[in-house]
DSSP file (Angstrom, degrees, kcal/mol; ACC not computed):
  #  RESIDUE AA STRUCTURE BP1 BP2  ACC     N-H-->O    O-->H-N    N-H-->O    O-->H-N    TCO  KAPPA ALPHA  PHI   PSI    X-CA   Y-CA   Z-CA
    1    1 A M              0   0    0      0, 0.0     2,-0.1     0, 0.0    69,-0.0   0.000 360.0 360.0 360.0 140.8   38.6   73.1   96.9
    2    2 A A        -     0   0    0      1,-0.0     2,-0.3     2,-0.0     0, 0.0  -0.382 360.0-153.3 -77.2 156.4   38.8   75.6   94.0
    3    3 A S        -     0   0    0     -2,-0.1     2,-0.3    39,-0.0    39,-0.1  -0.970  12.5-179.1-130.6 147.5   38.5   74.5   90.4
    4    4 A K        -     0   0    0     -2,-0.3     2,-0.5     2,-0.0    -2,-0.0  -0.989  22.2-140.3-150.3 138.7   39.8   76.1   87.3
    5    5 A S        -     0   0    0     -2,-0.3     2,-0.4     2,-0.0    40,-0.0  -0.857  23.1-159.2 -95.1 130.2   39.8   75.5   83.5
    6    6 A L        -     0   0    0     -2,-0.5     2,-0.6     0, 0.0    -2,-0.0  -0.914  11.0-169.0-110.7 134.7   43.1   76.3   81.8
    7    7 A V        +     0   0    0     -2,-0.4    -2,-0.0     1,-0.1     3,-0.0  -0.863  33.3 135.2-122.0  96.2   43.4   77.0   78.2
    8    8 A A        +     0   0    0     -2,-0.6     2,-2.5     1,-0.1    -1,-0.1   0.803  57.3  46.5-108.7 -78.6   47.0   77.0   77.3
    9    9 A A  S >  S+     0   0    0      2,-0.1     3,-2.0     3,-0.0    -1,-0.1   0.185  74.7 153.9 -63.9  25.2   48.4   75.2   74.2
   10   10 A Q  T 3   +     0   0    0     -2,-2.5     3,-0.1     1,-0.3    -3,-0.0  -0.277  63.7  22.9 -56.5 135.3   45.6   76.6   72.1
   11   11 A G  T 3  S+     0   0    0      1,-0.3    -1,-0.3     0, 0.0     2,-0.1   0.302  81.7 144.6  89.1  -8.9   46.6   76.9   68.4
   12   12 A A    <   -     0   0    0     -3,-2.0     2,-0.5     1,-0.1    -1,-0.3  -0.425  40.3-144.4 -61.8 135.6   49.3   74.2   68.6
   13   13 A R        -     0   0    0     -2,-0.1     2,-0.5    -3,-0.1    -1,-0.1  -0.909  20.6-177.5-112.7 126.1   49.3   72.3   65.3
   14   14 A V        +     0   0    0     -2,-0.5    13,-0.0     1,-0.1    -2,-0.0  -0.984   4.5 175.1-117.6 116.0   50.0   68.6   65.0
   15   15 A D        +     0   0    0     -2,-0.5     2,-0.5     2,-0.1    -1,-0.1   0.129  36.4 120.4-113.4  22.0   49.9   67.6   61.3
   16   16 A Q        -     0   0    0      1,-0.0     2,-0.1     0, 0.0    11,-0.1  -0.747  62.2-128.8 -84.9 127.6   51.0   63.9   61.7
   17   17 A R        -     0   0    0     -2,-0.5     2,-0.2     1,-0.1    -2,-0.1  -0.433  24.4-108.6 -74.3 149.0   48.3   61.6   60.3
   18   18 A C        -     0   0    0     -2,-0.1     2,-0.4     8,-0.0    -1,-0.1  -0.479  35.2-170.7 -74.9 149.0   47.1   58.7   62.5
   19   19 A D        -     0   0    0      6,-0.2     5,-0.1    -2,-0.2     0, 0.0  -0.997  23.3-144.6-142.5 138.6   48.2   55.2   61.5
   20   20 A E        +     0   0    0     -2,-0.4    -1,-0.0     3,-0.1    -2,-0.0   0.551  66.0 111.2 -86.6  -4.9   47.0   51.9   63.0
   21   21 A S  S >  S-     0   0    0      1,-0.1     3,-1.6     2,-0.1    -2,-0.1  -0.485  70.1-135.5 -67.0 136.7   50.3   50.1   62.7
   22   22 A P  T 3  S+     0   0    0      0, 0.0    -1,-0.1     0, 0.0    -2,-0.0   0.701 105.9  52.3 -66.9 -18.1   51.9   49.5   66.2
   23   23 A D  T 3  S+     0   0    0      2,-0.0    -2,-0.1     0, 0.0    -3,-0.1   0.322  83.6 121.3 -97.0   7.1   55.2   50.6   64.8
   24   24 A A    <   -     0   0    0     -3,-1.6    -5,-0.1    -5,-0.1    -6,-0.0  -0.403  69.9-107.9 -70.3 144.2   53.9   53.9   63.5
   25   25 A P        -     0   0    0      0, 0.0     2,-0.3     0, 0.0    -6,-0.2  -0.303  41.7-169.5 -66.0 160.3   55.3   57.2   64.8
   26   26 A F        -     0   0    0     -8,-0.1     2,-0.5     2,-0.0    -9,-0.0  -0.938  21.8-117.7-147.4 166.2   53.1   59.2   67.1
   27   27 A T        -     0   0    0     -2,-0.3     2,-0.3   -11,-0.1   -13,-0.0  -0.928  25.8-153.2-110.8 131.9   52.9   62.6   68.7
   28   28 A E        -     0   0    0     -2,-0.5     2,-0.6     2,-0.0    -2,-0.0  -0.775   9.6-136.5-103.7 149.6   53.0   62.9   72.5
   29   29 A I        -     0   0    0     -2,-0.3     2,-0.6     2,-0.0    -2,-0.0  -0.931  18.2-153.4-103.4 121.1   51.5   65.7   74.6
   30   30 A L        -     0   0    0     -2,-0.6     2,-0.4     2,-0.0    -2,-0.0  -0.849   9.4-165.7 -96.7 124.9   53.8   66.9   77.4
   31   31 A T        -     0   0    0     -2,-0.6     2,-0.4     2,-0.0    -2,-0.0  -0.904   1.7-160.3-111.6 142.6   52.1   68.4   80.4
   32   32 A V        -     0   0    0     -2,-0.4     2,-0.4     2,-0.0    -2,-0.0  -0.970   2.1-160.8-123.5 135.1   53.9   70.4   83.0
   33   33 A L        +     0   0    0     -2,-0.4     2,-0.3    32,-0.1    32,-0.0  -0.957  11.7 174.4-117.6 130.0   52.7   71.0   86.6
   34   34 A S        +     0   0    0     -2,-0.4     2,-0.3     5,-0.0    32,-0.1  -0.968   5.2 171.3-131.1 152.7   53.9   73.7   88.8
   35   35 A A        -     0   0    0     -2,-0.3     5,-0.1    32,-0.0     2,-0.1  -0.982  26.2-127.5-153.5 159.7   52.6   74.8   92.2
   36   36 A D    >   -     0   0    0     -2,-0.3     3,-1.3     3,-0.3    30,-0.0  -0.190  59.9 -69.1 -94.0-163.6   53.4   77.0   95.2
   37   37 A D  T 3  S+     0   0    0      1,-0.3    32,-2.1    31,-0.1    33,-0.2   0.669 129.3  66.4 -65.1 -16.0   53.6   75.8   98.8
   38   38 A A  T 3  S-     0   0    0     30,-0.3    32,-1.9    31,-0.2    33,-0.8   0.806  99.7-142.0 -75.8 -28.3   49.8   75.2   98.8
   39   39 A G    <   -     0   0    0     -3,-1.3     2,-0.3    28,-0.2    -3,-0.3  -0.270   7.2-117.8  91.6 176.6   50.1   72.4   96.3
   40   40 A V  E     -A   66   0A   0     26,-2.2    26,-2.8    -5,-0.1     2,-0.4  -0.984  14.9-164.0-155.6 146.5   47.8   71.5   93.4
   41   41 A W  E     -A   65   0A   0     -2,-0.3     2,-0.6    24,-0.2    24,-0.2  -0.949   4.1-172.7-137.7 115.7   45.6   68.6   92.4
   42   42 A V  E     -A   64   0A   0     22,-3.0    22,-2.6    -2,-0.4     3,-0.1  -0.939   0.9-173.4-106.0 118.9   44.3   68.2   88.8
   43   43 A D        -     0   0    0     -2,-0.6     2,-0.3    20,-0.2    -1,-0.1   0.525  64.6  -2.5 -96.9  -4.1   41.9   65.4   88.5
   44   44 A R        -     0   0    0     17,-0.1     2,-0.4    20,-0.1    -1,-0.2  -0.953  54.7-150.4-171.7 163.2   41.4   65.4   84.8
   45   45 A M  E     -B   60   0B   0     15,-2.2    15,-3.6    -2,-0.3     2,-0.5  -0.998   9.8-149.6-141.6 137.9   42.3   67.1   81.6
   46   46 A D  E     -B   59   0B   0     -2,-0.4     2,-0.7    13,-0.2    13,-0.2  -0.933   6.0-157.1-108.1 129.8   40.3   67.5   78.4
   47   47 A V  E     -B   58   0B   0     11,-3.1    11,-2.4    -2,-0.5     2,-0.5  -0.922  10.9-165.2-106.2 114.5   42.2   67.8   75.1
   48   48 A E  E     +B   57   0B   0     -2,-0.7     2,-0.3     9,-0.2     9,-0.2  -0.846  21.1 151.5-101.4 134.6   40.0   69.5   72.5
   49   49 A Y  E     -B   56   0B   0      7,-2.4     7,-3.7    -2,-0.5     2,-0.4  -0.925  39.9-118.3-152.5 171.8   41.1   69.2   68.9
   50   50 A E  E     +B   55   0B   0     -2,-0.3     2,-0.4     5,-0.2     5,-0.2  -0.975  27.2 175.8-119.7 135.0   40.0   69.2   65.3
   51   51 A A  E >  S-B   54   0B   0      3,-2.3     3,-1.8    -2,-0.4    -2,-0.0  -0.983  71.2  -9.2-139.6 127.9   40.5   66.2   63.0
   52   52 A D  T 3  S-     0   0    0     -2,-0.4     3,-0.1     1,-0.3    -1,-0.1   0.846 130.0 -54.7  55.7  35.6   39.2   65.9   59.4
   53   53 A G  T 3  S+     0   0    0      1,-0.2     2,-0.4     0, 0.0    -1,-0.3   0.499 114.8 115.9  79.6   2.7   37.1   69.1   59.9
   54   54 A Q  E <   -B   51   0B   0     -3,-1.8    -3,-2.3     0, 0.0     2,-0.4  -0.883  65.4-127.9-108.3 134.0   35.4   67.7   63.0
   55   55 A D  E     +B   50   0B   0     -2,-0.4     2,-0.3    -5,-0.2    -5,-0.2  -0.650  39.1 173.3 -76.4 133.9   35.7   69.1   66.5
   56   56 A R  E     -B   49   0B   0     -7,-3.7    -7,-2.4    -2,-0.4     2,-0.3  -0.883  20.3-154.2-137.3 167.5   36.6   66.4   69.0
   57   57 A A  E     -B   48   0B   0     -2,-0.3     2,-0.5    -9,-0.2    -9,-0.2  -0.996   2.1-159.9-145.6 144.0   37.6   66.0   72.6
   58   58 A M  E     -B   47   0B   0    -11,-2.4   -11,-3.1    -2,-0.3     2,-0.5  -0.991  14.7-146.6-125.9 121.4   39.6   63.4   74.5
   59   59 A R  E     -B   46   0B   0     -2,-0.5     2,-0.7   -13,-0.2   -13,-0.2  -0.778   7.7-157.7 -90.1 125.9   39.2   63.2   78.3
   60   60 A V  E     -B   45   0B   0    -15,-3.6   -15,-2.2    -2,-0.5     2,-0.1  -0.920   2.5-165.2-105.2 111.9   42.4   62.2   80.2
   61   61 A N        +     0   0    0     -2,-0.7     2,-0.2   -17,-0.2   -17,-0.1  -0.078  44.6 123.9 -90.9  33.5   41.5   60.7   83.6
   62   62 A W        -     0   0    0    -17,-0.1     2,-0.4    -2,-0.1    -2,-0.1  -0.578  55.9-132.6 -86.4 155.4   44.9   61.0   85.1
   63   63 A S        -     0   0    0     -2,-0.2     2,-0.5   -19,-0.1   -20,-0.2  -0.936  12.8-162.4-109.8 136.4   45.5   62.8   88.3
   64   64 A Y  E     -A   42   0A   0    -22,-2.6   -22,-3.0    -2,-0.4     2,-0.4  -0.976  16.7-179.5-114.0 125.2   48.4   65.2   88.7
   65   65 A V  E     -A   41   0A   0     -2,-0.5     2,-0.4   -24,-0.2   -24,-0.2  -0.986  22.5-179.9-132.2 132.3   49.3   66.0   92.3
   66   66 A A  E     -A   40   0A   0    -26,-2.8   -26,-2.2    -2,-0.4     5,-0.1  -0.956  35.4-131.5-124.8 110.5   51.9   68.3   93.8
   67   67 A C        +     0   0    0     -2,-0.4     2,-0.3   -28,-0.2   -28,-0.2  -0.270  42.7 140.4 -65.6 147.3   51.6   68.0   97.6
   68   68 A G        -     0   0    0      3,-1.3     3,-0.4   -30,-0.3   -30,-0.3  -0.891  67.8 -64.3-164.8-170.7   51.4   71.1   99.8
   69   69 A Y  S    S+     0   0    0    -32,-2.1   -31,-0.2    -2,-0.3     3,-0.2   0.742 133.5  42.8 -67.1 -21.9   49.6   72.5  102.8
   70   70 A L  S    S+     0   0    0    -32,-1.9     2,-0.7     1,-0.2    -1,-0.2   0.648 111.8  57.0 -93.2 -16.9   46.2   72.4  101.0
   71   71 A I        +     0   0    0    -33,-0.8    -3,-1.3    -3,-0.4    -1,-0.2  -0.834  60.7 138.2-115.2  93.4   46.8   69.0   99.5
   72   72 A D        +     0   0    0     -2,-0.7    -1,-0.1    -3,-0.2    -3,-0.1  -0.011  14.8 147.6-128.4  29.8   47.5   66.6  102.4
   73   73 A D    >>  -     0   0    0      1,-0.2     4,-2.3     2,-0.0     3,-1.6  -0.541  42.8-145.9 -65.9 119.7   45.5   63.5  101.4
   74   74 A P  T 34 S+     0   0    0      0, 0.0    -1,-0.2     0, 0.0     0, 0.0   0.691  94.3  67.4 -64.8 -15.6   47.5   60.5  102.8
   75   75 A E  T 34 S+     0   0    0      1,-0.1    -2,-0.0     2,-0.1    -3,-0.0   0.786 119.9  17.2 -71.2 -27.9   46.5   58.4   99.8
   76   76 A V  T <4        0   0    0     -3,-1.6    -9,-0.1     1,-0.0    -1,-0.1   0.600 360.0 360.0-122.1 -16.0   48.5   60.6   97.5
   77   77 A C     <        0   0    0     -4,-2.3    -2,-0.1   -11,-0.1    -6,-0.0   0.380 360.0 360.0-112.0 360.0   51.0   62.6   99.6
């Protein structure tokens, strides 16, 4: 299966400060998946960002699947 790194939302700015209160507002990241008839399976996503002048990364271990003729795993399709 082929693998590809995508760099899309580069340059997006979120200027909301973090707050530890459970009632604090927060910013969500919306991801959109599109595929052709072959399907697509993304097994993780890394969010790279800067906070307080430090480069950081957050690994998102979710799977995104759009079933198709190349993605026919019975566990997910």
